[in-house]
C-alpha positions in Angstrom: 0.3 0.4 0.2 1.4 3.2 -1.0 0.0 6.6 0.7 0.2 9.9 -2.2 0.2 13.4 -0.1 -1.4 15.9 -1.1 -1.7 18.8 0.3 -2.6 22.7 -1.3 1.3 23.7 -2.0 1.5 20.5 -3.9 2.8 20.8 -7.1 1.2 19.2 -10.2 5.2 17.9 -10.9 5.1 16.8 -7.4 2.0 14.6 -7.2 3.3 13.1 -11.0 6.0 12.2 -9.3 4.8 10.7 -6.5 2.3 8.6 -8.9 5.3 7.8 -11.2 7.9 6.2 -8.4 5.1 4.2 -6.6 3.3 2.6 -9.3 5.4 3.0 -12.6 2.1 5.0 -14.4 1.4 8.7 -15.5 -0.7 10.7 -13.8 -2.3 12.8 -16.5 -4.3 15.9 -14.6 -6.8 18.4 -16.8 -7.9 21.8 -15.0 -11.9 21.2 -16.3 -12.1 18.3 -18.7 -10.3 18.7 -21.6 -7.3 21.5 -20.8 -3.4 19.9 -19.1 -2.1 21.5 -16.4 1.0 22.7 -16.3 3.5 21.1 -14.0 4.0 24.2 -11.8 0.5 24.4 -11.0 -0.1 24.0 -7.2 -2.8 21.6 -6.4 -4.6 25.1 -4.5 -5.5 26.4 -8.1 -7.7 23.7 -9.7 -8.8 21.8 -6.4 -12.1 22.1 -5.3 -12.9 25.4 -3.0 -13.1 23.2 0.5 -10.6 21.4 0.1 -8.2 21.5 3.0 -5.2 18.4 2.1 -4.7 14.4 2.9 -3.8 11.2 1.6 -4.6 8.9 -0.5 -4.6 5.2 0.3 -3.5 3.0 -3.1 -2.7 -0.1 -3.4 -1.0 -1.8 -6.5 -4.3 -3.1 -7.1 -6.5 -0.7 -7.2 -8.7 -0.2 -10.1 -8.2 2.6 -12.2 -11.2 3.5 -12.3 -11.9 4.1 -9.1 -8.8 5.7 -8.8 -9.9 8.7 -11.4 -13.1 9.0 -9.0 -11.5 9.5 -5.7 -9.2 12.4 -7.2 -12.7 13.8 -8.4 -14.8 13.0 -5.2 -12.2 13.6 -2.6 -10.1 16.3 -4.4 -12.5 17.6 -6.9 -9.4 17.2 -9.9 -10.2 15.7 -13.1 -7.5 12.7 -13.8 -7.0 10.0 -16.4 -4.3 7.1 -15.8 -1.7 6.6 -18.4 1.3 4.2 -18.9 4.6 4.5 -18.1 5.5 6.8 -21.0 2.1 8.3 -21.2 1.6 7.1 -24.7 -1.6 4.9 -23.8 -4.6 5.7 -21.7 -5.0 2.8 -19.2 -9.0 1.1 -19.2 -10.9 1.7 -16.9 -10.9 -1.9 -15.6 -7.2 -2.8 -14.7 -5.1 -2.3 -11.7 -2.6 -0.2 -11.5 0.3 -1.8 -11.7 -1.2 -3.4 -15.2 -1.6 0.4 -16.2 2.0 0.4 -15.3 3.2 -2.7 -17.7 1.1 -1.3 -20.6 
């Protein structure tokens, strides 16, 4: 089980790095539904207004769909999970390990 720490001051770059190190997957973060957020943006700038920071407990067998949904529910952030080199979108039914090995 890995813990991804997300505070208001966390940068997108830092969050993506944590995700890559723990699961060998790429995390793409969006503003709205279609604009990719730049790496130097802080979570505070894109999270829902009442977000106070927190930790995300994820396992290698966590399903992509559930992780993406959790980011949206808890942080108000739209994300998509891709393979290690960010060339392929992970299927919703895949685990994080499977996505990292695509």
